[in-house]
C-alpha positions in Angstrom: -116.5 20.4 -71.0 -116.3 23.8 -72.3 -114.4 27.6 -71.0 -117.6 30.1 -70.4 -115.3 33.5 -70.7 -118.0 36.2 -70.2 -118.1 39.5 -68.9 -121.0 40.1 -66.4 -122.7 44.1 -65.3 -125.6 44.1 -63.2 -128.0 47.7 -63.2 -127.4 50.2 -60.5 -130.7 51.7 -60.8 -134.3 51.1 -62.1 -134.9 51.4 -65.2 -138.6 52.3 -66.6 -139.7 48.5 -67.8 -137.8 45.8 -68.5 -135.0 47.3 -69.4 -134.1 46.3 -73.2 -135.7 49.5 -75.0 -132.6 51.0 -73.1 -129.8 48.6 -74.2 -132.2 49.3 -78.1 -131.7 52.3 -78.2 -127.4 52.1 -76.8 -126.7 49.6 -79.5 -128.3 51.7 -82.5 -126.3 54.6 -81.3 -122.9 52.4 -81.8 -124.4 50.9 -85.7 -126.9 48.3 -84.3 -129.9 47.4 -85.4 -130.2 44.6 -83.1 -133.4 41.8 -82.6 -133.5 40.6 -80.0 -134.9 37.3 -79.0 -137.9 36.5 -75.8 -137.2 33.1 -73.2 -138.7 32.8 -70.7 -135.5 30.9 -68.1 -137.0 29.5 -65.3 -134.2 28.0 -62.9 -133.4 25.4 -60.3 -130.3 24.9 -58.1 -129.7 22.3 -55.7 -126.5 21.7 -53.3 -126.7 19.5 -50.9 -128.6 20.2 -46.7 -125.1 21.0 -45.6 -123.3 23.5 -48.3 -121.2 21.1 -50.1 -121.5 21.9 -53.9 -121.2 25.8 -53.1 -118.3 24.7 -50.4 -116.1 23.4 -53.2 -117.2 26.4 -55.4 -119.6 24.5 -57.4 -123.6 25.3 -58.7 -125.6 22.8 -60.3 -128.9 23.7 -61.7 -131.8 22.3 -64.1 -132.9 25.0 -66.6 -136.8 25.2 -68.2 -136.5 27.4 -70.9 -139.0 28.3 -72.9 -138.6 30.3 -76.9 -140.8 31.0 -79.0 -141.9 28.1 -81.0 -139.0 26.0 -79.9 -141.2 24.4 -76.8 -139.6 23.3 -73.9 -136.9 22.2 -72.9 -134.9 21.2 -69.3 -130.4 21.7 -69.4 -129.2 20.5 -66.5 -126.1 22.6 -66.9 -122.6 22.2 -63.8 -120.7 24.9 -63.1 -117.3 25.5 -61.6 -116.3 28.7 -59.9 -113.0 29.3 -61.9 -111.7 32.9 -61.5 -113.5 36.6 -62.0 -111.9 39.6 -61.6 -114.0 43.3 -62.6 -117.3 41.6 -63.9 -114.6 39.6 -66.5 -115.3 35.2 -65.5 -113.8 31.9 -66.7 -115.1 29.1 -65.7 -115.4 25.5 -66.1 -119.2 24.4 -67.4 -120.4 20.9 -69.2 -124.5 20.5 -70.0 -126.4 17.4 -70.3 -130.3 17.6 -71.2 -133.0 16.3 -69.7 -135.9 14.6 -70.8 -137.9 16.1 -67.8 -137.2 18.4 -64.9 -135.5 15.8 -63.0 -131.4 15.4 -62.0 -129.1 12.7 -63.8 -127.0 11.5 -61.7 -125.5 9.0 -63.8 -124.1 11.9 -65.5 -123.0 14.4 -62.5 -121.6 11.4 -60.5 -119.0 10.4 -64.5 -118.3 14.3 -64.5 -114.5 15.4 -64.2 -115.4 18.2 -62.5 -118.0 16.8 -59.4 -116.8 16.2 -56.0 -115.3 12.4 -55.5 -116.2 12.2 -51.9 -119.9 14.1 -52.5 -122.7 11.4 -52.9 -125.5 13.1 -55.4 -127.6 10.7 -51.9 -128.5 14.1 -50.5 -129.5 16.9 -52.9 -132.1 18.9 -52.9 -133.4 22.1 -54.4 -131.7 25.7 -52.2 -133.2 28.2 -54.9 -135.0 29.4 -57.8 -133.9 32.7 -60.6 -136.7 33.7 -63.0 -136.2 35.6 -64.9 -137.2 36.8 -69.3 -133.9 36.5 -71.5 -133.6 38.2 -74.1 -130.6 37.5 -76.0 -128.5 38.9 -79.9 -125.5 38.2 -81.9 -122.9 41.3 -82.2 -119.7 41.5 -84.3 -117.5 44.1 -82.1 -114.4 44.6 -83.1 -112.4 40.8 -84.2 -114.9 39.5 -81.7 -118.1 37.9 -82.1 -120.9 38.1 -78.5 -123.7 37.4 -77.2 -125.3 39.7 -75.4 -128.3 38.8 -72.9 -130.0 40.9 -71.0 -131.8 38.7 -68.8 -134.8 40.4 -65.9 -136.5 39.3 -62.8 -136.0 38.1 -59.5 -134.0 35.4 -57.5 -136.9 33.1 -55.2 -135.8 31.3 -51.6 -137.3 30.7 -48.7 -139.8 33.0 -50.0 -137.4 36.0 -50.2 -136.4 37.6 -53.3 -134.4 40.2 -54.9 -134.2 41.9 -58.4 -132.7 40.2 -60.7 -131.6 42.9 -63.3 -127.7 41.6 -66.1 -126.8 42.1 -69.0 -124.5 39.3 -69.5 -122.0 39.1 -72.4 -119.7 35.7 -73.0 -117.4 35.4 -75.7 -118.5 33.1 -78.9 -115.4 33.9 -81.1 -111.8 35.8 -80.6 -110.5 38.3 -78.4 -111.5 39.3 -74.8 -110.6 43.0 -75.8 -113.8 42.9 -77.8 -115.8 41.8 -74.1 -114.3 44.7 -72.2 -115.2 47.9 -75.3 -118.0 46.7 -75.6 -118.9 46.4 -71.4 -117.0 49.9 -71.2 -119.3 51.1 -74.3 -123.1 50.6 -71.7 -120.9 51.1 -68.9 -120.9 54.7 -70.3 -124.8 54.8 -71.4 -126.7 53.4 -68.8 -126.2 52.9 -65.0 -124.5 49.4 -65.2 -121.5 48.2 -63.2 -119.3 45.5 -63.2 -120.2 42.0 -61.2 -118.6 39.0 -60.1 -120.4 37.3 -58.6 -122.7 34.8 -60.2 -125.9 34.0 -59.7 -126.0 31.1 -58.0 -123.6 33.1 -55.4 -126.1 35.9 -54.7 -129.3 32.7 -54.3 -126.8 31.7 -51.8 -126.7 34.6 -49.9 -130.5 35.2 -50.1 -131.3 31.4 -48.9 -129.3 31.9 -45.6 -130.4 35.6 -44.6 -132.1 35.9 -41.9 
């Protein structure tokens, strides 16, 4: 298990294009001339018909990832809700590489975070989050931070919702770096802290009438 510590920010109004040029300009003004990697991520989220995983604050997805010359890869991820306040979250995360986009239920059943009373037999896809991800690594103070800009949409039951977010994930160092960088970005761009995950937004969209 890994513990993921990240800061999530959401755009409060539209910006031109994908937002990456505006973000690069802000970073350049802070002394960072970054080169973003770009990849396409398509994520299918699963639950039982009665949303048992969601009730246990657990999210399960399969990610189809396309990046440059590396081709296509599939990753199964299980996340616990953890704790989130003012956009800063800590949560458990388990990952498995898959040969094809099909759930590995044996790994799930053996995972310490899987609810013991829950069967894997009834899992179904409930929504998708599909977006382009622009990513870079920054040394901010004493922290190493992965900055990603996700630009796309959430899709469920023939409904869509825009997904325009920045995530700052702590790779090394202290959380102070995350907070300082997020403040810098919010001062320069129309951003606010976001305490709701992509998975939670997907479930809300699925349940919306």
